[in-house]
C-alpha positions in Angstrom: 14.8 -23.8 -25.8 15.7 -22.4 -22.4 19.4 -21.9 -23.1 20.3 -21.1 -19.5 18.7 -24.3 -18.2 20.4 -26.4 -20.9 23.8 -24.9 -20.3 23.3 -25.5 -16.5 22.6 -29.1 -17.3 25.7 -29.3 -19.5 28.0 -27.9 -16.8 26.5 -30.1 -14.1 27.1 -33.3 -16.2 30.7 -32.2 -16.9 31.4 -31.5 -13.2 29.8 -34.6 -11.9 31.0 -36.8 -14.8 27.7 -38.7 -14.5 24.3 -38.2 -15.9 22.6 -39.7 -12.8 24.6 -37.7 -10.3 24.0 -34.5 -12.3 20.2 -35.3 -12.4 20.2 -35.7 -8.6 22.1 -32.4 -8.2 19.6 -30.6 -10.4 16.6 -32.4 -8.9 15.3 -33.7 -12.2 14.7 -37.2 -13.7 17.6 -38.6 -15.7 15.6 -39.0 -18.9 14.8 -35.3 -18.8 18.5 -34.5 -18.3 19.4 -36.7 -21.3 16.8 -34.9 -23.5 18.2 -31.5 -22.5 21.8 -32.6 -23.5 20.6 -33.9 -26.8 18.6 -30.7 -27.5 21.6 -28.6 -26.7 23.8 -30.7 -28.9 21.4 -30.2 -31.8 21.3 -26.5 -31.1 25.1 -26.1 -31.0 25.8 -28.5 -33.8 28.0 -31.2 -32.2 28.2 -33.9 -29.5 29.2 -32.6 -26.1 29.9 -36.0 -24.5 31.4 -39.3 -25.6 28.8 -41.9 -24.6 30.6 -44.9 -26.1 32.5 -45.7 -22.9 31.3 -46.8 -19.5 32.1 -43.5 -17.9 31.1 -40.5 -20.1 33.8 -38.1 -21.1 33.5 -34.6 -22.5 34.4 -34.3 -26.2 36.9 -31.9 -27.7 33.9 -29.9 -29.0 32.4 -29.9 -25.5 35.7 -28.8 -23.9 35.9 -25.8 -26.2 32.4 -24.7 -25.3 32.6 -25.5 -21.5 34.4 -22.3 -20.4 31.9 -20.1 -22.3 29.0 -22.0 -20.8 30.5 -21.6 -17.3 31.0 -17.9 -18.0 27.3 -17.5 -19.0 26.2 -19.1 -15.8 28.5 -16.9 -13.7 27.1 -13.8 -15.4 23.5 -14.8 -14.9 24.3 -15.4 -11.2 25.9 -12.0 -11.0 22.8 -10.5 -12.6 20.6 -12.2 -10.0 22.8 -10.9 -7.2 22.7 -7.3 -8.6 18.9 -7.6 -8.9 18.5 -8.8 -5.3 20.7 -6.1 -4.0 18.9 -3.4 -6.0 15.5 -4.7 -4.8 16.7 -4.6 -1.2 18.1 -1.1 -1.5 15.3 0.4 -3.7 13.1 3.1 -2.2 9.7 1.8 -1.3 7.1 4.3 -2.3 4.2 4.3 0.1 0.8 5.8 -0.8 -1.2 7.3 2.1 -4.3 9.5 2.5 -3.7 13.3 2.3 -4.9 13.9 5.9 -2.3 11.7 7.7 -0.6 12.8 10.9 2.9 14.1 9.9 4.7 13.0 13.2 3.2 9.5 12.8 4.4 9.3 9.2 7.8 10.4 10.4 7.8 7.3 12.7 6.9 5.1 9.7 10.0 6.5 7.8 12.3 6.1 10.9 11.1 2.6 11.7 11.7 1.5 8.1 15.2 3.1 8.1 16.0 1.2 11.3 15.2 -2.0 9.3 17.4 -1.0 6.4 14.4 0.0 4.2 14.2 3.4 2.5 10.6 4.6 2.4 9.2 7.6 0.4 5.7 8.7 1.3 3.3 10.0 -1.3 0.0 11.6 -0.2 -2.8 10.7 -2.7 -6.6 10.4 -2.6 -8.1 7.0 -2.5 -8.8 6.5 -6.2 -5.4 7.9 -7.2 -3.6 5.5 -4.8 -5.4 2.5 -6.4 -4.4 3.7 -9.9 -0.8 4.4 -8.9 -0.5 1.0 -7.2 -1.8 -0.7 -10.4 0.6 1.1 -12.7 3.6 0.4 -10.5 4.4 4.0 -9.4 3.6 3.0 -5.8 5.2 0.0 -4.1 2.8 -0.1 -1.2 -0.5 1.7 -0.5 -3.4 2.0 1.9 -6.3 1.0 -0.3 -9.9 1.7 0.6 -12.1 -1.3 1.2 -15.6 -1.5 2.7 -15.6 -1.5 6.5 -18.3 -4.1 6.7 -15.9 -6.5 5.0 -14.3 -7.4 8.3 -12.0 -9.9 6.9 -10.5 -7.5 4.3 -10.1 -4.3 6.2 -6.8 -4.0 8.0 -7.7 -0.7 9.6 -11.1 0.8 10.6 -11.1 4.6 10.9 -14.2 6.3 12.4 -15.3 9.7 10.9 -17.3 12.6 12.3 -18.1 16.2 11.6 -15.5 19.0 12.4 -16.3 22.7 12.4 -15.9 26.0 14.1 -18.4 25.1 16.8 -18.2 25.7 20.6 -15.9 23.3 22.4 -17.7 20.0 23.1 -20.0 20.5 20.1 -23.7 19.9 20.1 -24.8 17.1 22.4 -21.4 16.9 24.2 -19.4 15.5 21.3 -22.3 13.9 19.5 -24.3 15.5 16.6 -27.6 14.1 15.2 -28.3 14.9 11.6 -31.7 16.5 12.5 -29.8 19.2 14.4 -28.3 20.3 11.1 -31.6 21.1 9.5 -32.0 24.6 8.1 -33.2 27.1 10.8 -36.7 28.5 10.3 -36.6 31.8 8.6 -32.9 31.5 7.7 -31.7 32.0 4.2 -31.3 28.8 2.2 -27.6 29.4 1.8 -27.0 30.2 5.5 -26.3 26.6 6.6 -22.8 25.2 6.2 -22.1 22.6 3.5 -21.2 19.1 4.6 -17.7 18.8 3.1 -16.3 15.6 1.8 -12.5 15.5 1.0 -11.1 13.8 -2.1 -10.1 10.9 0.1 -13.8 10.1 0.6 -14.9 11.0 -2.9 -16.0 7.4 -3.7 -19.4 6.8 -5.3 -20.6 4.3 -2.7 -19.4 6.4 0.2 -21.0 9.7 -1.0 -24.2 8.0 -2.0 -24.5 6.5 1.4 -24.0 9.9 3.0 -26.5 11.6 0.8 -29.2 9.0 1.5 -28.6 9.5 5.3 -28.9 13.2 4.8 -32.2 12.9 2.9 -33.6 10.6 5.6 -32.9 13.3 8.2 -34.8 15.9 6.2 -31.8 17.7 4.9 -31.3 18.6 1.2 -28.9 16.3 -0.5 -27.1 19.2 -2.2 -25.6 20.2 1.2 -23.1 17.4 0.6 -20.2 19.0 -1.3 -17.0 17.3 -2.5 -14.1 19.7 -1.9 -11.3 20.0 -4.4 -8.7 19.3 -1.8 -8.2 18.6 1.9 -6.6 22.0 2.4 -9.6 23.8 0.7 -12.1 21.8 2.8 -10.2 22.7 6.0 -10.1 26.4 5.0 -13.9 26.4 4.5 -14.4 24.7 7.8 -12.2 27.2 9.6 -14.0 30.1 7.9 -17.3 28.7 9.2 -18.8 28.0 5.8 -18.5 24.2 6.0 -18.6 21.2 8.3 -15.9 18.7 7.4 -16.3 15.0 7.4 -12.9 13.8 8.8 -11.1 11.8 11.5 -11.0 13.0 15.1 -7.2 13.1 14.8 -7.3 15.5 11.9 -9.8 17.8 13.6 -7.7 18.0 16.8 -4.5 18.6 14.9 -6.2 21.6 13.2 -7.9 22.9 16.3 -11.5 22.5 15.2 -14.3 20.8 17.2 -15.1 17.2 16.2 -18.4 15.4 16.9 -19.5 11.9 16.3 -22.5 11.1 14.0 -24.4 8.2 15.6 -27.1 8.3 12.9 -24.8 7.0 10.2 -21.8 4.6 10.3 -19.4 6.9 8.4 -16.1 5.0 8.5 -13.1 4.4 6.4 -11.7 0.9 5.8 -8.1 0.4 4.7 -6.1 -2.5 3.5 -2.4 -2.4 3.1 -1.5 -3.7 -0.4 0.4 -5.7 -1.2 0.9 -7.5 2.1 3.6 -5.8 4.1 5.6 -6.5 7.3 3.6 -6.7 10.5 5.5 -3.8 12.1 4.3 -1.4 9.4 0.5 -1.7 9.9 0.2 -0.3 13.5 2.3 2.7 12.6 0.1 3.4 9.6 -2.9 3.0 11.8 -1.6 5.7 14.0 -1.0 7.9 11.0 -4.6 7.6 9.6 -6.3 7.9 13.0 -7.3 4.2 13.4 -5.8 4.2 16.9 -6.5 7.7 18.3 -4.8 8.3 21.6 -4.2 11.9 22.2 -2.4 14.2 24.6 -2.3 18.0 25.0 1.0 19.5 24.2 1.9 21.9 27.0 4.2 24.1 24.9 1.9 25.2 22.1 -1.5 23.8 23.1 -1.8 21.8 19.9 -3.3 18.3 20.1 -1.1 15.7 18.7 -1.2 11.9 18.4 0.8 10.0 21.0 1.9 6.6 19.9 3.0 4.2 22.7 6.4 2.7 22.3 
């Protein structure tokens, strides 16, 4: 027996002094209401209403129980109000990729605060975000989805190769995989590894990259999954690796970035569960889905500019 529902029915009948009006108030059929009252009477061990007269009256037994029933309903309503208030004021934990643009993430936090929502950002690789969302340690997360599933990807983020190369890179900002073949006469370990960050350490993604590398005549072992984004960037800056990353990330860290027209290396993201419309464009700016850049005159660092 759902005690709360039955007590709610008891109080409604008492206040309306009518089974039919109480049924209308609760939005249920009168036979169902009558069954609830009878069930509650059996549970409590006595009759709550005197049905022998034309207009029902509450019994002495019912009168003794009524204040307690009303108190239970009030306490349940208070509990609901507290839960709603706690839910509204609770910190929303947002999972994002480890290579997001910090100023863009700051705009996410500020925009949420302007709307009365407290947001805490956690940087996690793709697989870890999915696990954390499933176990409830994240409230929201950018989840990786296939880019070719156009109806499921909220954000489409192009990737390229970044490295300590001359400005403009080979081919004026474009690099073909054939240009990365080992140089004749060079040692086998002289060519930089193609570094994949933990964000892209997904079986389907890495396998696609290795197949493309093999078709271009490069050894598949040149594809290396880095232990962290910071480690991958350090190897790239040291000249021992070429990093697969967004243009935004490369510019922010002052390394040259080139497109790879031979293979469609892209990230697809879906914001889960569904979030307010204002949040998605700000997250798009943070992950490099909408790269619009400017040169900072003060420190010559390239940063993302988000239009107001």
